[in-house]
C-alpha positions in Angstrom: -25.8 37.3 11.5 -26.9 39.8 14.1 -26.2 38.9 17.7 -30.6 39.0 18.8 -31.1 36.2 15.2 -30.5 33.0 16.3 -31.2 29.9 14.7 -31.9 26.6 15.3 -29.7 23.4 14.5 -30.5 19.4 14.9 -27.2 17.7 16.1 -27.5 14.0 17.0 -25.2 13.6 19.8 -24.6 9.8 21.5 -26.8 8.9 19.2 -29.2 10.9 20.6 -30.6 14.3 17.9 -30.7 18.0 20.3 -32.2 20.8 18.5 -29.7 23.5 19.4 -31.1 27.5 19.6 -27.8 29.2 18.5 -26.4 32.9 17.3 -23.9 31.0 15.7 -23.6 30.3 12.2 -25.1 26.6 11.8 -22.0 24.9 10.5 -20.1 26.1 13.6 -22.8 24.8 15.9 -22.6 21.1 14.0 -19.1 21.8 14.4 -19.0 22.1 18.1 -21.8 19.0 18.1 -19.8 16.9 16.5 -16.6 17.3 18.9 -18.2 16.6 21.9 -20.1 13.1 19.7 -16.4 12.3 19.0 -15.2 12.7 22.3 -17.7 10.4 24.0 -17.1 7.7 21.3 -13.4 8.1 22.6 -14.8 7.3 26.5 -17.0 4.9 25.6 -14.8 3.3 23.9 -11.8 3.8 25.8 -13.6 2.7 29.3 -17.2 0.6 28.3 -20.3 0.7 29.1 -21.4 3.7 30.7 -24.5 5.7 31.5 -25.3 8.6 28.9 -25.1 11.1 31.1 -21.9 10.2 33.2 -20.2 10.1 29.2 -21.4 13.6 28.6 -20.1 14.3 32.3 -16.6 13.0 31.6 -16.4 14.2 27.5 -17.0 17.8 29.5 -14.2 17.3 31.9 -12.2 16.4 29.2 -12.5 19.5 26.9 -12.3 21.6 29.8 -8.9 19.3 30.5 -7.8 20.2 27.2 -9.1 24.4 26.9 -7.3 24.6 30.2 -3.9 23.3 28.7 -4.6 25.0 25.5 -4.9 28.2 27.5 -1.5 27.4 29.7 0.5 27.2 26.4 -0.8 30.4 25.0 -0.3 32.4 28.2 3.4 30.3 28.4 4.4 31.3 25.1 2.7 35.2 25.3 5.3 35.5 28.3 8.1 33.8 26.3 7.0 36.8 24.0 7.3 39.4 26.2 10.3 38.5 27.0 11.5 38.3 23.9 10.3 41.7 22.6 11.9 43.5 27.0 15.0 41.9 25.2 15.0 42.9 22.0 13.6 46.0 23.6 16.9 46.3 26.1 19.1 45.7 23.2 17.9 48.8 20.7 18.0 50.7 24.0 21.5 49.8 24.6 22.5 50.1 20.7 21.2 53.5 20.2 22.9 55.0 23.7 26.4 53.1 22.3 26.1 55.4 19.1 
């Protein structure tokens, strides 16, 4: 699918149908909607009755928190890999200069 073409997909989030137009594959849009719907249901189950828009805000905050935590883990992993590569490069340079 090109960047210009957009498909409409109807999804159900928090009991309401929404038609989403996106350049993403329909299956991807459905997966995203299902994820948001699950998060809303989890929050509703934990805290009980809350207005729909507040549930959506709490779900958005929860998903954002998860995203930031994953991003931090990724950044830390990248730093560790860079440190290991640098240490390995130093050992290789040392081995080459010793021979």
